[in-house]
Backbone as JSON, one array per atom type, in Angstrom:
{
  "sequence": "MLPNGHWIVIANTIQSETGLTGEPSPMNVVGDVIIDLNTDLKPVWVWNEFGHLDLNRHPMQFPDWTHTNAVLYSPSDGNLVVSIRHQNWIIKINYDNGQGNGDILWKLGYQGDFTLQSGSSPTDWFYAQHDPSFIGASSAGNFDITMMDNGDDRIDASGNVCGSSSFPCYTTVPIFNVNTSNMTATLLFQYRVPTADYNEWGGNAEELANRDLEFDLCAELTASGAYASTIEEITPTSTPQTVWIMQETGDNLYRAKRIPSLYPGVQW",
  "N": [[-1.74, 17.54, 10.35], [-2.19, 17.88, 13.84], [-4.51, 17.08, 16.56], [-4.24, 19.22, 18.35], [-3.62, 21.36, 16.78], [-0.97, 21.57, 16.03], [1.61, 20.94, 13.59], [2.95, 18.06, 12.08], [5.88, 17.42, 10.41], [7.95, 16.14, 7.76], [11.39, 16.17, 7.15], [14.59, 16.14, 5.46], [18.05, 15.28, 6.1], [21.61, 15.54, 5.72], [24.39, 13.65, 6.6], [27.87, 13.3, 7.13], [29.49, 10.3, 7.21], [31.72, 7.93, 8.7], [33.53, 4.8, 8.65], [31.58, 2.9, 8.07], [30.35, -0.36, 7.52], [31.8, -2.03, 4.84], [31.65, 0.2, 3.19], [32.8, 3.21, 1.53], [34.86, 5.75, 3.11], [35.0, 9.21, 3.88], [31.37, 9.09, 3.85], [28.52, 10.6, 2.46], [25.45, 10.49, 3.9], [21.97, 10.25, 3.53], [19.39, 10.96, 5.66], [16.36, 11.16, 7.65], [14.29, 13.55, 9.42], [11.8, 14.13, 11.91], [9.59, 16.67, 12.64], [7.91, 18.63, 15.0], [5.82, 21.24, 14.67], [4.61, 24.09, 16.29], [1.58, 26.09, 16.75], [2.49, 28.53, 15.97], [4.25, 27.87, 14.09], [6.75, 27.12, 15.03], [9.52, 25.04, 15.83], [9.01, 22.51, 18.22], [9.51, 19.98, 19.02], [11.68, 17.41, 18.05], [12.73, 14.69, 16.08], [15.33, 12.63, 15.14], [16.47, 10.41, 12.75], [19.09, 9.51, 12.63], [19.91, 9.2, 15.22], [18.68, 6.95, 16.14], [18.51, 4.65, 14.55], [20.22, 1.9, 12.92], [23.01, 2.54, 11.1], [24.39, 0.73, 9.56], [22.51, -0.97, 8.63], [21.06, -1.18, 5.69], [19.07, -1.93, 3.43], [18.31, -1.16, 0.8], [19.13, 1.03, -1.92], [21.09, 2.67, -0.72], [23.32, 5.49, -0.47], [20.86, 6.77, 0.17], [19.39, 6.5, 2.79], [17.08, 6.08, 4.47], [14.59, 7.25, 3.54], [12.02, 8.21, 4.37], [8.49, 8.35, 4.08], [5.94, 8.86, 5.07], [3.99, 9.87, 7.88], [2.01, 8.92, 10.6], [-0.35, 9.99, 12.98], [-1.06, 8.47, 16.03], [-3.98, 8.13, 17.52], [-4.81, 6.59, 19.69], [-2.76, 6.36, 21.55], [-1.21, 8.64, 21.4], [1.21, 8.63, 20.05], [3.63, 8.41, 17.28], [3.54, 6.97, 14.06], [5.72, 5.82, 11.65], [6.57, 5.59, 8.27], [9.19, 4.03, 6.76], [10.66, 3.78, 3.96], [13.09, 2.77, 2.7], [14.09, 1.09, 4.58], [12.28, -0.88, 4.66], [10.38, -0.87, 6.66], [7.78, -0.11, 9.0], [7.53, 1.95, 11.68], [6.92, 2.6, 15.19], [7.19, 5.49, 17.15], [8.05, 6.97, 20.29], [6.28, 9.52, 20.93], [4.29, 10.71, 22.47], [2.39, 12.82, 22.54], [4.05, 15.07, 22.25], [5.64, 14.96, 24.49], [7.29, 12.8, 24.56], [10.25, 10.65, 24.57], [11.28, 9.86, 22.17], [12.09, 7.25, 21.7], [12.22, 4.2, 19.82], [9.42, 2.25, 19.67], [8.45, -0.06, 18.45], [9.21, -2.09, 15.54], [7.81, -2.77, 12.51], [7.73, -5.21, 10.04], [9.92, -6.99, 7.73], [12.62, -8.53, 9.4], [12.05, -7.08, 11.64], [10.32, -6.5, 14.73], [8.19, -8.24, 14.97], [6.43, -11.38, 14.67], [5.46, -12.94, 11.75], [2.26, -14.06, 10.91], [-0.07, -16.31, 9.33], [0.94, -15.97, 6.83], [3.77, -16.15, 4.59], [6.96, -15.77, 5.65], [10.04, -14.58, 4.34], [8.6, -13.38, 2.26], [5.92, -12.46, 2.27], [5.89, -10.17, 3.78], [5.81, -6.53, 3.68], [7.38, -4.35, 1.3], [9.44, -1.58, 0.55], [7.41, 0.27, 1.02], [4.59, 2.57, 0.86], [2.77, 5.16, 2.48], [1.03, 4.14, 4.85], [-2.1, 3.29, 6.52], [-4.43, 3.38, 9.23], [-6.91, 0.93, 10.03], [-10.1, 0.93, 11.21], [-10.97, 1.88, 14.66], [-8.93, 1.61, 16.53], [-5.48, 2.27, 17.2], [-3.34, 1.32, 18.51], [-1.84, -1.23, 20.58], [-3.74, -3.53, 19.82], [-4.46, -3.66, 16.59], [-5.48, -2.86, 13.19], [-3.84, -2.46, 10.04], [-3.13, -1.03, 6.87], [-1.4, -0.62, 3.71], [0.38, 0.73, 0.83], [2.06, -1.69, -0.57], [4.7, -1.58, -2.27], [6.73, -3.34, -3.22], [9.35, -3.36, -4.23], [12.56, -4.64, -3.67], [11.65, -6.96, -2.5], [12.06, -10.17, -1.03], [12.68, -13.7, -1.42], [12.21, -17.02, 0.05], [14.76, -18.03, -0.06], [16.35, -15.87, 0.11], [16.7, -14.39, -2.2], [16.58, -11.41, -4.07], [13.86, -9.7, -5.55], [13.29, -9.23, -9.1], [14.29, -10.7, -11.14], [13.58, -12.9, -13.96], [12.65, -15.26, -12.96], [11.8, -14.58, -10.47], [9.93, -12.16, -10.32], [9.4, -8.7, -9.42], [6.58, -7.63, -7.53], [3.49, -6.02, -6.61], [1.51, -5.52, -3.66], [-1.6, -5.13, -1.85], [-2.03, -5.19, 1.36], [-3.68, -6.23, 4.45], [-2.82, -6.05, 7.75], [-3.18, -7.47, 10.97], [-2.02, -6.15, 13.88], [-0.57, -7.09, 16.84], [0.54, -6.03, 19.78], [0.9, -7.15, 22.23], [1.46, -9.91, 22.07], [3.28, -9.69, 20.08], [2.81, -10.21, 17.31], [2.13, -10.19, 13.79], [-0.52, -10.52, 11.86], [-1.46, -11.63, 8.75], [-4.24, -10.58, 7.39], [-5.49, -10.11, 5.0], [-4.69, -10.02, 1.56], [-4.22, -8.44, -1.4], [-2.94, -9.28, -4.37], [-1.47, -7.49, -6.77], [-1.7, -7.72, -10.33], [1.25, -8.8, -12.02], [1.97, -7.34, -14.27], [1.06, -4.82, -13.63], [2.72, -3.83, -11.76], [3.77, -1.61, -9.25], [6.2, 0.52, -8.85], [6.94, 2.69, -7.25], [5.6, 5.19, -4.97], [2.09, 5.98, -4.28], [-0.76, 4.74, -2.34], [-2.89, 3.27, 0.21], [-6.12, 2.75, 1.57], [-8.88, 2.25, 3.84], [-12.27, 2.56, 2.94], [-15.39, 4.25, 3.8], [-17.37, 2.38, 3.4], [-16.15, 0.01, 3.95], [-14.72, -1.09, 1.88], [-11.56, -1.37, 0.1], [-9.42, 1.15, -1.11], [-6.93, 1.94, -3.46], [-3.88, 3.31, -4.8], [-2.07, 2.93, -7.61], [0.68, 4.25, -8.39], [2.92, 4.38, -10.11], [3.01, 2.85, -12.62], [4.26, 1.15, -15.51], [3.71, 1.62, -18.91], [3.24, -0.23, -22.01], [4.61, 1.23, -23.89], [6.57, 2.38, -22.44], [5.98, 4.67, -21.05], [4.92, 6.36, -18.06], [2.1, 5.53, -15.98], [-0.93, 5.72, -14.03], [-3.13, 4.0, -11.8], [-6.12, 4.02, -10.05], [-8.0, 2.24, -7.76], [-10.92, 0.71, -6.43], [-11.67, -1.95, -4.33], [-13.31, -4.94, -3.12], [-12.6, -6.26, 0.09], [-12.42, -9.19, 0.12], [-12.37, -12.84, -0.06], [-12.24, -13.42, -2.75], [-11.43, -10.8, -4.32], [-13.36, -8.13, -5.62], [-13.53, -5.75, -8.23], [-14.73, -2.54, -7.76], [-14.68, 0.07, -8.61], [-12.81, 2.07, -10.85], [-10.08, 4.07, -11.99], [-8.07, 5.42, -14.49], [-4.99, 6.86, -15.46], [-2.91, 8.2, -17.88], [0.43, 9.01, -18.62], [1.12, 10.55, -16.48], [2.1, 10.63, -12.98], [0.22, 9.79, -10.27], [0.61, 10.6, -7.18], [-0.62, 10.27, -4.65], [-3.89, 9.16, -3.68], [-6.85, 10.24, -2.4], [-9.95, 9.73, -0.87], [-12.6, 11.99, -0.58], [-15.33, 13.4, 1.32], [-17.01, 15.3, 0.06], [-17.08, 18.36, -1.86], [-17.77, 20.27, -0.1], [-18.01, 21.66, 3.16], [-19.15, 19.56, 5.75], [-20.9, 18.16, 4.16], [-21.95, 15.1, 2.84], [-21.43, 13.09, 0.13]],
  "CA": [[-2.11, 18.4, 11.48], [-2.6, 17.15, 15.03], [-5.71, 17.63, 17.18], [-3.96, 20.49, 19.04], [-3.27, 22.38, 15.79], [0.43, 21.46, 15.61], [1.9, 20.23, 12.35], [4.08, 17.14, 12.03], [6.45, 17.49, 9.06], [9.14, 15.34, 7.46], [12.48, 16.84, 6.43], [15.76, 15.26, 5.44], [19.33, 15.87, 6.47], [22.76, 14.78, 5.23], [25.52, 13.56, 7.53], [29.08, 12.63, 6.66], [29.72, 9.17, 8.11], [32.92, 7.14, 8.46], [33.59, 3.51, 9.31], [30.44, 2.03, 7.79], [30.78, -1.67, 7.03], [31.8, -2.23, 3.4], [31.39, 1.44, 2.47], [33.93, 4.15, 1.56], [34.82, 6.79, 4.14], [33.68, 9.44, 4.46], [30.23, 8.94, 2.93], [27.37, 11.45, 2.78], [24.26, 9.65, 4.05], [20.73, 11.0, 3.64], [18.4, 10.45, 6.6], [15.2, 12.03, 7.81], [13.91, 14.05, 10.74], [10.39, 14.45, 12.13], [9.56, 17.94, 13.37], [6.62, 19.11, 15.49], [5.71, 22.7, 14.62], [3.44, 24.56, 17.04], [0.66, 26.92, 15.97], [3.28, 29.65, 15.43], [5.19, 27.22, 13.17], [8.06, 27.02, 15.68], [9.81, 23.66, 16.22], [8.93, 22.26, 19.65], [9.92, 18.58, 19.26], [12.38, 16.94, 16.85], [13.22, 13.3, 16.13], [16.32, 12.45, 14.07], [16.71, 8.98, 12.55], [20.5, 9.19, 12.86], [20.1, 8.88, 16.62], [17.84, 5.84, 16.59], [18.56, 3.5, 13.65], [21.55, 1.37, 12.62], [23.5, 2.99, 9.78], [24.88, -0.42, 8.81], [21.37, -1.67, 8.03], [20.59, -0.39, 4.55], [18.73, -2.95, 2.45], [18.13, -0.71, -0.59], [19.39, 2.37, -2.44], [22.01, 3.44, 0.11], [23.18, 6.17, 0.81], [19.53, 7.29, 0.52], [19.37, 5.48, 3.82], [15.78, 5.78, 5.07], [13.53, 7.62, 2.59], [10.73, 8.27, 5.06], [7.5, 8.93, 3.17], [4.64, 9.13, 5.69], [3.87, 9.84, 9.34], [0.64, 8.86, 11.1], [-0.59, 10.2, 14.41], [-1.81, 7.38, 16.65], [-4.82, 8.76, 18.55], [-5.02, 5.72, 20.85], [-1.71, 6.54, 22.56], [-0.5, 9.9, 21.22], [2.54, 8.43, 19.46], [3.73, 8.58, 15.84], [3.9, 5.81, 13.25], [6.54, 6.37, 10.57], [6.87, 4.67, 7.17], [10.57, 4.23, 6.32], [10.65, 2.97, 2.74], [14.34, 2.08, 2.37], [14.34, 0.06, 5.59], [11.15, -1.82, 4.57], [9.82, -0.89, 8.0], [6.9, 0.88, 9.6], [7.92, 1.95, 13.1], [6.23, 3.53, 16.09], [8.12, 6.2, 18.01], [7.46, 7.52, 21.5], [6.04, 10.96, 20.8], [3.51, 11.01, 23.67], [1.82, 14.17, 22.4], [5.08, 16.08, 22.4], [6.4, 14.78, 25.72], [8.02, 11.54, 24.48], [11.71, 10.7, 24.44], [11.67, 9.49, 20.82], [12.5, 5.85, 21.56], [11.45, 3.35, 18.91], [8.63, 1.32, 20.46], [8.49, -1.3, 17.68], [9.47, -2.04, 14.1], [6.95, -3.71, 11.79], [8.27, -5.55, 8.74], [10.96, -8.02, 7.71], [13.71, -8.31, 10.36], [11.6, -6.2, 12.7], [10.05, -7.06, 16.06], [6.98, -9.04, 14.98], [6.37, -12.66, 13.97], [4.41, -12.95, 10.74], [1.34, -15.19, 10.95], [-0.98, -16.44, 8.18], [1.68, -15.57, 5.65], [5.09, -16.76, 4.5], [8.08, -14.84, 5.8], [9.96, -13.11, 4.3], [8.0, -12.86, 1.03], [4.63, -11.81, 2.48], [6.0, -8.86, 4.39], [5.75, -5.42, 2.73], [8.71, -3.87, 0.91], [9.48, -0.25, -0.09], [6.0, 0.67, 1.16], [4.17, 3.97, 0.93], [1.54, 5.72, 3.05], [0.13, 3.26, 5.59], [-3.26, 3.9, 7.18], [-5.11, 2.52, 10.18], [-8.26, 0.45, 9.72], [-10.83, 0.86, 12.46], [-10.77, 2.95, 15.63], [-7.74, 1.41, 17.35], [-4.19, 2.5, 16.55], [-2.31, 0.85, 19.44], [-2.19, -2.45, 21.28], [-4.24, -4.51, 18.85], [-5.06, -2.8, 15.56], [-5.28, -3.26, 11.81], [-3.17, -1.43, 9.25], [-2.89, -1.34, 5.46], [-0.42, 0.27, 3.08], [0.79, 0.36, -0.52], [3.27, -2.53, -0.55], [5.21, -1.46, -3.64], [7.34, -4.62, -3.55], [10.77, -3.28, -4.53], [13.41, -5.25, -2.65], [11.03, -8.16, -1.91], [12.94, -11.33, -1.09], [12.02, -14.99, -1.27], [12.67, -17.83, 1.18], [16.2, -18.27, -0.21], [17.07, -14.6, 0.21], [16.85, -13.74, -3.5], [15.84, -10.16, -4.24], [13.04, -9.74, -6.77], [13.8, -8.5, -10.26], [14.66, -11.65, -12.18], [12.44, -13.52, -14.63], [12.12, -16.34, -12.11], [11.21, -13.96, -9.28], [9.68, -10.75, -10.66], [8.83, -7.86, -8.36], [5.13, -7.42, -7.64], [2.9, -5.12, -5.62], [0.32, -6.02, -2.99], [-2.33, -4.29, -0.9], [-2.33, -6.11, 2.46], [-4.16, -5.77, 5.75], [-2.21, -6.78, 8.86], [-3.55, -7.23, 12.36], [-0.81, -6.02, 14.69], [-0.84, -7.32, 18.26], [1.79, -5.7, 20.46], [1.03, -7.95, 23.44], [2.2, -11.13, 21.73], [4.24, -9.32, 19.03], [2.5, -10.9, 16.07], [1.48, -9.47, 12.7], [-1.29, -11.54, 11.15], [-1.89, -11.18, 7.43], [-5.68, -10.84, 7.3], [-5.94, -9.97, 3.62], [-3.63, -9.57, 0.65], [-4.56, -8.38, -2.83], [-1.72, -9.25, -5.17], [-1.69, -6.78, -8.03], [-1.07, -8.43, -11.45], [2.66, -8.42, -12.21], [2.05, -6.31, -15.32], [0.69, -3.54, -13.03], [3.66, -3.57, -10.66], [3.87, -0.19, -8.92], [7.53, 0.54, -8.26], [7.05, 3.72, -6.21], [4.44, 6.04, -4.76], [0.8, 5.35, -4.05], [-1.27, 4.61, -0.98], [-4.05, 2.4, 0.36], [-6.93, 3.12, 2.72], [-10.23, 1.7, 3.92], [-13.34, 3.53, 2.74], [-16.48, 4.17, 4.78], [-18.16, 1.16, 3.15], [-15.24, -1.08, 4.29], [-13.89, -1.47, 0.73], [-10.22, -0.81, 0.06], [-9.06, 1.93, -2.29], [-5.48, 2.06, -3.54], [-3.35, 4.09, -5.91], [-0.86, 2.41, -8.26], [1.18, 5.54, -8.87], [4.04, 4.36, -11.07], [2.98, 1.73, -13.55], [4.89, 1.39, -16.81], [2.93, 1.14, -20.04], [4.02, -0.96, -23.0], [5.47, 2.19, -24.6], [7.58, 2.89, -21.53], [5.49, 5.85, -20.35], [4.3, 6.1, -16.77], [0.66, 5.65, -15.85], [-1.43, 5.46, -12.68], [-4.45, 3.41, -11.68], [-6.76, 4.06, -8.74], [-8.99, 1.16, -7.81], [-11.64, 0.31, -5.23], [-11.95, -3.38, -4.35], [-13.86, -5.53, -1.9], [-11.56, -7.04, 0.79], [-13.0, -10.51, 0.27], [-11.48, -13.9, -0.5], [-12.09, -13.16, -4.18], [-11.71, -9.36, -4.41], [-14.08, -7.63, -6.8], [-13.3, -4.34, -8.53], [-15.95, -1.75, -7.65], [-14.5, 1.37, -9.3], [-11.43, 2.18, -11.32], [-9.72, 5.27, -12.74], [-6.74, 5.27, -15.07], [-4.37, 8.08, -15.95], [-1.72, 7.89, -18.66], [1.34, 10.12, -18.85], [1.42, 11.24, -15.22], [2.12, 9.83, -11.77], [-0.67, 10.28, -9.22], [1.4, 10.14, -6.03], [-1.57, 9.83, -3.64], [-5.31, 9.3, -4.02], [-7.6, 10.28, -1.15], [-11.39, 9.93, -1.03], [-13.13, 13.06, 0.25], [-16.79, 13.28, 1.39], [-17.59, 16.18, -0.95], [-16.34, 19.61, -1.96], [-18.43, 21.24, 0.78], [-17.92, 21.28, 4.58], [-20.31, 18.97, 6.37], [-21.77, 17.51, 3.18], [-21.49, 13.78, 2.47], [-22.03, 12.6, -1.11]],
  "C": [[-2.62, 17.55, 12.63], [-3.85, 17.78, 15.63], [-5.48, 18.97, 17.87], [-3.55, 21.61, 18.09], [-1.81, 22.38, 15.38], [0.51, 20.72, 14.27], [3.08, 19.29, 12.56], [4.6, 17.12, 10.6], [7.68, 16.59, 8.97], [10.15, 16.24, 6.74], [13.63, 15.85, 6.33], [17.03, 16.04, 5.76], [20.44, 14.96, 5.98], [23.86, 14.82, 6.28], [26.68, 12.83, 6.87], [29.44, 11.55, 7.67], [30.99, 8.43, 7.7], [32.78, 5.79, 9.15], [32.4, 2.62, 9.09], [30.93, 0.74, 7.14], [30.67, -1.76, 5.51], [31.58, -0.98, 2.58], [32.62, 2.35, 2.54], [33.75, 5.19, 2.66], [35.55, 8.04, 3.65], [32.59, 9.25, 3.4], [29.11, 9.85, 3.4], [26.11, 10.6, 2.76], [23.05, 10.55, 4.25], [19.79, 10.28, 4.59], [17.3, 11.47, 6.79], [15.0, 12.45, 9.26], [12.4, 14.31, 10.75], [10.34, 15.67, 13.03], [8.11, 18.28, 13.74], [6.66, 20.64, 15.49], [4.47, 23.13, 15.38], [2.6, 25.5, 16.17], [1.31, 28.2, 15.45], [4.34, 29.16, 14.44], [6.62, 27.24, 13.7], [8.3, 25.56, 16.07], [9.79, 23.5, 17.74], [9.32, 20.83, 20.01], [10.52, 18.07, 17.95], [12.87, 15.52, 17.09], [14.09, 13.06, 14.91], [16.65, 10.96, 13.94], [18.17, 8.58, 12.81], [20.76, 8.8, 14.32], [19.4, 7.61, 17.07], [17.92, 4.58, 15.72], [20.01, 3.14, 13.32], [21.96, 1.75, 11.21], [24.0, 1.82, 8.94], [23.75, -1.32, 8.32], [20.82, -0.78, 6.91], [20.26, -1.33, 3.4], [18.63, -2.44, 1.01], [18.53, 0.74, -0.76], [20.19, 3.27, -1.49], [22.97, 4.24, -0.79], [21.9, 6.97, 1.02], [18.98, 6.3, 1.54], [17.96, 5.09, 4.27], [14.6, 6.1, 4.15], [12.15, 7.54, 3.25], [9.69, 8.95, 4.17], [6.13, 9.16, 3.78], [4.79, 9.08, 7.21], [2.39, 9.83, 9.7], [0.63, 9.23, 12.57], [-1.46, 9.07, 14.92], [-2.68, 7.94, 17.77], [-5.0, 7.9, 19.79], [-3.99, 5.94, 21.94], [-0.89, 7.81, 22.39], [0.9, 9.78, 20.66], [2.49, 8.59, 17.94], [4.16, 7.27, 15.18], [4.53, 6.33, 11.96], [6.83, 5.28, 9.54], [8.25, 4.99, 6.62], [10.82, 3.27, 5.16], [11.94, 2.16, 2.55], [14.84, 1.17, 3.49], [13.29, -1.05, 5.51], [10.47, -1.98, 5.93], [8.77, 0.21, 8.17], [7.17, 0.82, 11.09], [7.0, 2.87, 13.89], [7.27, 4.16, 17.0], [7.37, 6.86, 19.17], [7.41, 9.04, 21.39], [5.28, 11.49, 22.02], [3.02, 12.46, 23.67], [2.82, 15.27, 22.73], [5.93, 15.95, 23.63], [7.31, 13.56, 25.67], [9.51, 11.72, 24.26], [12.21, 10.24, 23.07], [12.14, 8.06, 20.65], [11.62, 5.14, 20.53], [10.75, 2.29, 19.74], [8.52, -0.04, 19.78], [8.77, -1.02, 16.22], [8.64, -3.15, 13.45], [7.53, -3.95, 10.4], [9.33, -6.62, 8.86], [12.15, -7.61, 8.57], [13.35, -7.29, 11.44], [11.29, -6.98, 13.97], [8.89, -8.04, 16.09], [7.16, -10.35, 14.23], [5.2, -12.63, 13.0], [3.59, -14.23, 10.86], [0.39, -15.13, 9.76], [-0.36, -15.9, 6.9], [3.04, -16.21, 5.7], [6.16, -15.68, 4.6], [9.3, -15.41, 5.05], [9.07, -12.54, 3.19], [6.73, -12.06, 1.28], [4.68, -10.58, 3.37], [5.85, -7.8, 3.3], [7.17, -4.92, 2.48], [8.59, -2.54, 0.17], [8.11, 0.42, -0.08], [5.83, 2.19, 1.14], [2.86, 4.09, 1.72], [0.62, 4.71, 3.72], [-1.05, 4.02, 6.17], [-3.89, 2.88, 8.11], [-6.47, 2.11, 9.64], [-8.98, 0.26, 11.05], [-10.4, 1.93, 13.44], [-9.47, 2.82, 16.4], [-6.47, 1.66, 16.54], [-3.04, 2.07, 17.46], [-2.79, -0.44, 20.09], [-2.54, -3.58, 20.34], [-5.01, -3.73, 17.79], [-4.76, -3.37, 14.18], [-4.69, -2.1, 11.02], [-3.03, -1.93, 7.81], [-1.87, -0.36, 4.91], [-0.29, -0.11, 1.61], [2.12, -0.38, -0.4], [3.82, -2.55, -1.97], [5.92, -2.73, -4.1], [8.78, -4.56, -4.01], [11.52, -3.95, -3.38], [12.76, -6.46, -1.97], [11.99, -9.34, -2.06], [12.15, -12.61, -0.88], [12.66, -15.78, -0.13], [14.16, -18.11, 1.13], [17.02, -17.0, -0.11], [17.31, -13.9, -1.11], [15.99, -12.49, -3.58], [15.1, -10.19, -5.56], [13.68, -8.92, -7.89], [14.23, -9.4, -11.39], [13.4, -12.22, -12.82], [11.82, -14.63, -13.8], [11.46, -15.81, -10.85], [10.98, -12.48, -9.56], [9.16, -9.99, -9.43], [7.33, -7.69, -8.61], [4.66, -6.61, -6.45], [1.71, -5.79, -4.96], [-0.34, -4.9, -2.19], [-2.76, -5.22, 0.24], [-3.09, -5.42, 3.6], [-3.51, -6.67, 6.8], [-2.94, -6.44, 10.16], [-2.28, -7.25, 13.18], [-1.19, -6.14, 16.16], [0.46, -7.11, 19.02], [1.92, -6.4, 21.81], [1.81, -9.22, 23.18], [3.16, -10.94, 20.57], [4.05, -10.17, 17.78], [1.88, -9.92, 15.07], [0.8, -10.51, 11.83], [-1.79, -10.96, 9.83], [-3.35, -11.56, 7.24], [-6.16, -10.88, 5.86], [-4.75, -9.53, 2.79], [-4.15, -9.61, -0.78], [-3.26, -8.26, -3.6], [-2.04, -8.65, -6.53], [-1.05, -7.58, -9.17], [0.33, -7.9, -11.72], [2.81, -7.32, -13.25], [1.73, -4.92, -14.79], [1.56, -3.19, -11.84], [3.89, -2.07, -10.49], [5.17, 0.05, -8.17], [7.74, 1.64, -7.23], [5.75, 4.5, -6.1], [3.17, 5.24, -4.47], [0.41, 5.3, -2.59], [-2.42, 3.61, -0.98], [-4.81, 2.83, 1.61], [-8.27, 2.42, 2.67], [-11.24, 2.82, 3.74], [-14.44, 3.33, 3.78], [-17.31, 2.91, 4.62], [-17.37, -0.12, 3.39], [-14.48, -1.63, 3.08], [-12.5, -0.86, 0.9], [-10.04, -0.02, -1.22], [-7.56, 2.11, -2.29], [-5.09, 2.74, -4.83], [-2.06, 3.43, -6.38], [-0.25, 3.58, -9.02], [2.09, 5.42, -10.08], [4.06, 3.06, -11.86], [3.69, 2.12, -14.84], [4.0, 0.81, -17.91], [3.84, 0.41, -21.02], [4.97, -0.05, -23.76], [6.59, 2.73, -23.73], [7.18, 4.14, -20.79], [4.87, 5.45, -19.02], [2.79, 6.26, -16.86], [0.28, 5.36, -14.42], [-2.82, 4.86, -12.76], [-4.92, 3.52, -10.24], [-7.93, 3.08, -8.78], [-9.62, 0.96, -6.43], [-12.0, -1.16, -5.36], [-12.64, -3.79, -3.06], [-12.77, -6.37, -1.23], [-12.08, -8.44, 1.13], [-12.04, -11.56, -0.26], [-11.24, -13.86, -2.0], [-12.42, -11.7, -4.42], [-12.38, -8.98, -5.73], [-13.77, -6.15, -6.98], [-14.64, -3.61, -8.55], [-15.88, -0.51, -8.54], [-13.05, 1.48, -9.7], [-11.26, 3.48, -12.11], [-8.3, 5.08, -13.24], [-6.27, 6.58, -15.67], [-3.09, 7.7, -16.68], [-0.88, 9.14, -18.84], [1.7, 10.9, -17.62], [1.48, 10.22, -14.09], [1.22, 10.49, -10.73], [-0.12, 9.76, -7.89], [0.52, 9.63, -4.89], [-2.99, 9.98, -4.19], [-6.1, 9.21, -2.72], [-9.08, 10.54, -1.45], [-11.84, 11.03, -0.08], [-14.65, 12.98, 0.23], [-17.5, 14.08, 0.31], [-16.68, 17.4, -1.05], [-16.81, 20.64, -0.94], [-18.37, 20.77, 2.23], [-19.23, 20.71, 5.1], [-21.26, 18.24, 5.44], [-21.15, 16.18, 2.79], [-22.21, 13.34, 1.2], [-22.06, 11.09, -1.09]]
}
């Protein structure tokens, strides 16, 4: 929900496409749309990925082309930040509080618009991410952002995709400082989750009021092959310390959000 009471929602759509490089024709491609619903739940602004992204760029799980899984409102400039899992990108689109033309303002991630600093590209970018969140008051210009970096489709310096015994997939919880003046993304912090706890899908990460990080490993596999989830609070220090942990076996906890209390205006 936006400050004006509108709702921003994600939906998907299927288009039949021909002439895609190396793909059969026609092919049904799944993409996503962002819809602004007013207080009467009527669409007043729509953004369709088919009009703004390259169909021939599909690093993973095509023809599920984009697999958008989160949208953030940027209060600093009134635009929208969109997490597109199957592009390994977080992008900002020109929403301008409902008056924008939908242009992509930048793409954050591997092969995007930013130079990675204090990390090794391409490996230290995020891959197949879920649910980014801003850290601090700024959401434009110069700001910090975190996310659940699931790690599917991570590649090494030689271009090898993770999944082999020599290069297993792994999950991280990073913090990037994004500077849109000099187009740099500086890796301020990275918690590398133990390989045994690799989280192949789902989850989220956010900063708590005490400046700790809390994250949800939604889709861990147990030794028996059953799914499990772990929610953990850590200190974002050079040697992260676990403050609090919760484990669930037999279910996937898709998101974990800290709430002040069960009562309006009450902080526990």
